[in-house]
C-alpha positions in Angstrom: 117.0 -176.4 -76.4 114.4 -176.3 -79.1 111.1 -174.5 -78.4 108.3 -172.3 -79.5 107.5 -168.6 -79.4 104.0 -167.8 -78.2 101.7 -165.1 -79.6 101.2 -161.9 -77.5 97.8 -162.9 -76.3 98.5 -166.5 -75.5 96.8 -167.7 -72.3 100.2 -168.8 -70.9 101.2 -165.2 -70.6 98.2 -164.8 -68.2 98.9 -167.6 -65.8 97.7 -170.7 -67.6 100.2 -173.5 -68.3 99.0 -174.6 -71.7 99.8 -173.5 -75.2 97.3 -174.3 -77.9 98.3 -174.8 -81.5 96.5 -171.5 -82.4 98.7 -169.6 -79.9 102.1 -170.6 -81.5 103.9 -167.7 -83.3 106.8 -169.9 -84.5 108.7 -173.1 -83.7 112.5 -173.1 -83.5 115.1 -175.9 -83.2 112.9 -178.7 -84.7 111.6 -180.3 -81.4 110.3 -183.9 -81.6 107.0 -184.9 -80.1 107.5 -185.8 -76.5 110.5 -183.5 -76.1 111.1 -180.9 -73.4 111.1 -177.5 -75.0 111.7 -173.9 -74.1 108.8 -171.4 -74.1 109.5 -167.9 -75.1 107.5 -164.7 -75.6 107.8 -162.4 -78.5 110.7 -160.5 -76.9 112.8 -163.7 -76.6 112.3 -163.9 -72.8 112.2 -167.5 -71.3 108.8 -168.1 -69.8 109.4 -171.8 -68.9 110.0 -175.3 -69.9 107.3 -177.5 -71.3 106.5 -180.8 -72.8 105.7 -180.8 -76.6 103.4 -182.7 -78.8 102.6 -181.3 -82.3 99.8 -184.0 -82.7 97.8 -182.6 -79.8 95.6 -179.5 -79.8 97.5 -178.5 -76.7 101.0 -178.4 -78.3 102.9 -177.5 -75.1 102.3 -177.9 -71.4 104.5 -175.9 -69.0 105.9 -177.8 -66.0 108.5 -175.2 -64.8 109.0 -171.5 -65.1 112.8 -172.0 -65.5 115.0 -174.2 -67.7 114.4 -177.7 -66.5 114.7 -181.3 -67.8 112.5 -184.3 -66.9 115.0 -186.7 -65.3 114.6 -189.1 -62.4 115.7 -186.5 -59.8 113.1 -184.1 -61.0 110.3 -186.8 -60.7 111.5 -187.8 -57.2 111.5 -184.1 -56.1 108.0 -183.3 -57.5 106.4 -186.5 -56.3 107.8 -186.1 -52.9 106.5 -182.5 -52.8 103.1 -183.6 -53.8 103.0 -186.3 -51.1 104.1 -183.9 -48.4 101.4 -181.4 -49.6 98.7 -184.0 -49.0 100.0 -184.5 -45.4 99.6 -180.8 -44.7 96.0 -181.0 -46.0 95.4 -184.0 -43.6 94.7 -186.4 -46.4 94.9 -190.1 -45.5 98.2 -191.1 -47.2 97.2 -194.8 -47.5 94.3 -194.1 -49.9 94.7 -190.9 -51.9 95.7 -189.2 -55.2 99.4 -188.5 -54.6 99.9 -186.7 -57.9 97.3 -184.9 -60.0 98.7 -183.6 -63.3 99.0 -179.9 -63.7 97.9 -179.3 -60.1 101.3 -180.8 -59.0 103.4 -179.5 -61.8 103.4 -182.9 -63.6 101.1 -182.4 -66.7 99.4 -185.6 -67.7 100.7 -187.7 -64.8 98.3 -189.2 -62.2 99.5 -191.3 -59.3 97.0 -192.9 -56.9 97.9 -195.0 -53.9 95.7 -197.8 -52.5 97.6 -199.1 -49.5 100.4 -201.2 -51.0 99.5 -200.7 -54.6 100.2 -197.6 -56.8 98.1 -196.9 -59.9 99.7 -194.7 -62.5 98.3 -192.9 -65.6 100.5 -191.2 -68.1 98.1 -189.2 -70.2 100.6 -187.1 -72.2 103.2 -188.4 -74.6 106.2 -186.9 -72.7 105.1 -188.6 -69.5 104.3 -191.9 -71.3 107.8 -192.1 -72.8 109.3 -191.5 -69.4 107.1 -193.9 -67.4 110.1 -196.1 -66.4 111.8 -193.1 -64.9 108.5 -192.3 -63.0 108.2 -195.9 -61.8 111.8 -195.8 -60.5 111.0 -192.6 -58.7 107.9 -194.0 -57.1 109.8 -197.1 -56.0 112.6 -195.0 -54.5 110.1 -192.9 -52.6 107.5 -195.3 -51.4 109.0 -198.8 -51.2 110.4 -200.1 -47.9 113.1 -202.1 -49.8 114.6 -198.9 -51.3 118.1 -198.2 -49.9 117.5 -194.5 -49.0 114.5 -195.4 -46.9 115.4 -198.8 -45.5 114.0 -199.2 -42.0 112.0 -195.9 -42.2 108.7 -195.9 -40.4 107.2 -193.2 -42.4 107.7 -191.8 -45.9 107.3 -188.4 -47.5 103.6 -187.6 -47.1 103.4 -189.5 -43.8 102.4 -192.8 -45.3 103.8 -196.2 -44.2 106.2 -197.7 -46.7 104.8 -200.1 -49.3 105.1 -203.7 -48.1 104.1 -205.9 -51.1 105.0 -203.3 -53.8 103.3 -203.1 -57.1 102.7 -200.4 -59.8 99.8 -200.7 -62.1 99.5 -198.8 -65.4 95.8 -197.8 -66.0 96.3 -196.1 -69.4 92.8 -196.9 -70.7 91.5 -193.3 -70.5 90.2 -192.2 -73.9 91.9 -188.8 -73.4 95.1 -190.5 -74.4 93.9 -190.6 -78.0 94.2 -186.8 -78.2 98.0 -187.3 -77.7 98.2 -190.1 -80.3 98.6 -192.7 -77.6 97.1 -196.2 -77.5 95.0 -197.5 -74.6 96.5 -200.2 -72.4 96.5 -201.6 -68.9 99.6 -203.4 -67.5 101.4 -204.3 -64.3 104.6 -202.3 -64.4 106.3 -203.5 -61.2 105.7 -206.3 -58.7 102.7 -208.6 -58.5 99.2 -207.0 -58.6 96.5 -208.8 -56.5 93.3 -209.7 -58.2 91.5 -207.4 -55.7 92.7 -205.1 -52.9 90.8 -204.1 -49.8 90.7 -200.5 -48.5 88.8 -198.8 -45.8 86.9 -195.5 -46.5 84.6 -193.9 -44.0 84.5 -197.1 -41.9 83.4 -199.3 -44.8 85.7 -201.9 -46.4 85.8 -201.8 -50.2 87.2 -204.6 -52.3 88.6 -202.9 -55.4 89.7 -204.3 -58.8 92.6 -201.9 -59.7 93.1 -203.4 -63.1 89.4 -203.1 -64.3 87.6 -200.8 -61.9 86.3 -197.3 -62.7 89.1 -194.8 -63.4 92.0 -196.1 -61.3 89.8 -198.3 -59.1 87.7 -195.9 -57.1 86.3 -192.3 -57.2 88.8 -190.7 -54.9 87.5 -187.2 -55.7 84.4 -188.1 -53.7 86.2 -189.6 -50.7 85.4 -186.8 -48.3 81.8 -186.5 -49.3 80.7 -190.1 -48.5 80.8 -189.5 -44.8 79.3 -186.0 -45.0 76.2 -187.3 -46.9 76.0 -190.4 -44.6 75.8 -188.0 -41.6 72.3 -187.1 -42.8 71.1 -190.6 -43.4 70.1 -192.0 -40.0 66.4 -193.0 -40.1 65.9 -192.0 -43.7 64.9 -193.9 -46.8 67.9 -193.5 -49.1 68.1 -193.8 -52.9 71.7 -193.8 -54.3 71.6 -193.2 -58.1 74.6 -194.2 -60.2 75.8 -196.1 -57.2 78.9 -197.6 -59.0 80.5 -199.8 -56.3 78.0 -198.7 -53.7 80.0 -196.1 -51.7 77.2 -193.7 -50.9 74.7 -196.5 -50.3 77.0 -198.4 -48.0 78.1 -195.5 -45.9 74.5 -194.4 -45.5 73.5 -197.9 -44.5 76.3 -198.0 -42.0 75.2 -194.6 -40.6 71.7 -196.0 -39.8 69.5 -195.3 -42.8 66.1 -197.1 -42.4 66.2 -198.3 -46.0 68.8 -198.0 -48.8 68.4 -198.6 -52.5 71.4 -198.4 -54.9 70.8 -198.2 -58.7 73.4 -198.9 -61.3 73.2 -200.2 -64.9 76.7 -201.7 -65.0 76.5 -205.4 -64.0 80.1 -205.5 -62.9 79.7 -202.5 -60.6 76.5 -204.1 -59.1 78.4 -207.3 -58.5 81.2 -205.4 -56.7 78.6 -203.4 -54.7 77.0 -206.7 -53.5 80.3 -208.1 -52.5 81.1 -204.9 -50.5 77.7 -205.0 -48.8 78.2 -208.7 -47.8 81.7 -208.1 -46.6 80.5 -205.2 -44.3 77.2 -207.0 -43.3 75.2 -204.1 -44.6 71.7 -204.4 -46.1 71.1 -202.6 -49.4 68.6 -203.3 -52.2 70.6 -203.3 -55.4 68.9 -202.5 -58.7 70.7 -203.2 -62.0 68.9 -200.7 -64.3 69.2 -197.5 -66.2 68.7 -194.7 -63.6 66.3 -192.7 -65.8 64.1 -195.8 -66.3 64.2 -196.5 -62.6 63.1 -192.9 -61.7 60.3 -192.9 -64.2 59.0 -196.2 -62.8 59.4 -195.0 -59.2 57.3 -191.9 -60.0 54.5 -194.0 -61.5 54.4 -196.2 -58.4 54.3 -193.2 -56.0 57.5 -194.2 -54.2 59.2 -191.6 -52.0 62.6 -191.2 -50.5 64.0 -189.0 -47.7 67.5 -188.7 -49.1 68.5 -189.0 -52.8 72.0 -189.0 -54.1 72.7 -188.2 -57.7 76.3 -188.9 -58.6 76.3 -189.5 -62.4 79.4 -190.0 -64.6 80.3 -187.0 -66.8 77.5 -186.1 -69.1 79.8 -184.5 -71.7 83.5 -184.6 -72.4 83.4 -181.8 -74.9 81.9 -178.3 -75.1 79.9 -179.2 -78.1 77.9 -181.7 -75.9 77.0 -179.1 -73.3 73.4 -178.5 -74.4 72.5 -182.2 -74.3 74.3 -182.5 -70.9 72.2 -179.7 -69.4 69.1 -181.3 -70.8 70.0 -184.6 -69.1 70.8 -182.9 -65.8 67.4 -181.1 -65.9 65.5 -184.3 -66.5 67.5 -186.1 -63.8 66.8 -183.4 -61.1 63.1 -183.0 -62.1 62.5 -186.7 -61.6 64.4 -186.8 -58.3 62.5 -183.8 -56.9 59.2 -185.6 -57.6 60.4 -188.5 -55.5 61.6 -186.6 -52.5 59.5 -186.5 -49.3 58.2 -183.1 -48.1 61.4 -182.4 -46.1 63.7 -184.7 -48.0 67.3 -184.1 -48.9 69.1 -184.1 -52.3 72.8 -184.5 -52.6 73.7 -183.9 -56.3 77.0 -183.8 -58.1 78.5 -183.1 -61.5 82.0 -184.1 -62.6 81.6 -182.5 -66.1 84.2 -179.7 -66.5 82.3 -178.1 -69.3 79.2 -177.7 -67.1 80.0 -174.6 -65.1 78.9 -174.1 -61.5 76.5 -171.4 -62.6 75.0 -173.6 -65.4 74.6 -176.5 -63.0 72.9 -174.4 -60.3 70.6 -172.9 -62.9 69.6 -176.4 -64.1 68.8 -177.5 -60.5 66.8 -174.3 -60.1 64.9 -174.9 -63.3 64.0 -178.4 -62.1 62.7 -177.0 -58.8 60.5 -174.5 -60.7 59.2 -177.3 -63.0 58.2 -179.5 -60.0 56.9 -176.6 -57.9 59.2 -177.4 -55.1 61.2 -175.1 -52.9 64.5 -175.9 -51.2 67.3 -174.5 -49.0 70.9 -175.1 -49.8 72.6 -176.7 -46.8 76.2 -176.9 -48.2 78.4 -177.0 -51.2 80.6 -180.0 -52.1 84.1 -179.8 -53.6 86.5 -182.3 -55.0 88.7 -183.9 -52.3 91.8 -181.9 -51.1 94.1 -184.5 -52.9 92.7 -183.0 -56.1 93.9 -179.4 -55.6 92.6 -176.6 -57.8 94.8 -174.0 -59.5 92.9 -170.7 -60.0 94.9 -169.9 -63.1 94.0 -173.3 -64.7 90.2 -173.6 -64.7 90.4 -177.2 -66.0 91.7 -178.3 -62.6 88.3 -177.6 -61.1 85.8 -179.9 -62.7 83.8 -181.1 -59.7 80.8 -179.5 -58.1 77.8 -180.4 -55.9 75.2 -179.2 -53.5 73.1 -180.6 -50.6 69.5 -179.3 -50.8 66.7 -179.6 -48.2 63.2 -179.5 -49.4 60.9 -176.9 -47.7 57.6 -178.4 -46.7 54.4 -176.4 -47.1 55.7 -174.2 -50.0 
């Protein structure tokens, strides 16, 4: 097997699974992009098998610590293990992230299940060239019609078998460009419905899996909608960057006295309105840039008792960190000015390059600037179907806090 020898101080020798181009000592055997390769240290010891792409800054991504190929049996085994792990974490198997890249030993592969539809992303060249093998494995594992599982009431992971089976390819993520891959969206297997309905925290959401955000929904927030809604009863709620209305609708269902959802994307606002009508929930939807809305609300003296800040990532690169922190500071400063004397702020960041410490400092700076004091009620984490590997910091990108304003300070 062709492969590479890594330099003595390469991060893969300290627990990480990536090899950057600057960490390669030499290449042997003329591997082709997308191949499975051997990884060796300077003493010719095997340190694992990896996928290779010379066109990427990350030239190798380890998926096993022993010699291993990427065949269909391998994919069936790893995907089954991932599904069963989610069952042990008490994740609803009908709506969840079944596979999350390096966190499940499948670098660049994402598999999300929305009841009878599976959405797949292949974000690395090696996974992309093997997507038919992966689709076959998914069908063998999750489809009722598959011979090994015919008549089964439950599948690996505890989910009911797929009834009207479909696999959607959502390979429109810009990160694919770093691997030299084109962006595309297709239906790989079965017939994809125009929209699919799923229930999350007692609210029915109508999702467009071919055109919706990411793979159709923000699954990393799934556990937090109900937590935040638990504080909403009797409160005036403002949901900023509402997307398809998840926080706004769960808060309305929980008994909020008034709910406003702000989102500048017209398609998201239309989806939020459909979801509100379907659940018979009253929300005032505002199609506007959030920063413009907050500035206008401050001028009018409007106040809220619970504000949710769940923006998209403010930076995808380390070079954009300074501008991202400036944006977070302005966002929080304006939100604190709108909170009632004992109001609550639920705030989140999904920017990996914004560390937890930097995010906390930005929130603290905004409190100082607005002369407000607050207590932290809890921290938020990404949902358990997005597991974190301590040796791979990139698997932990999500952070958030719930703050309670302190009156009379």
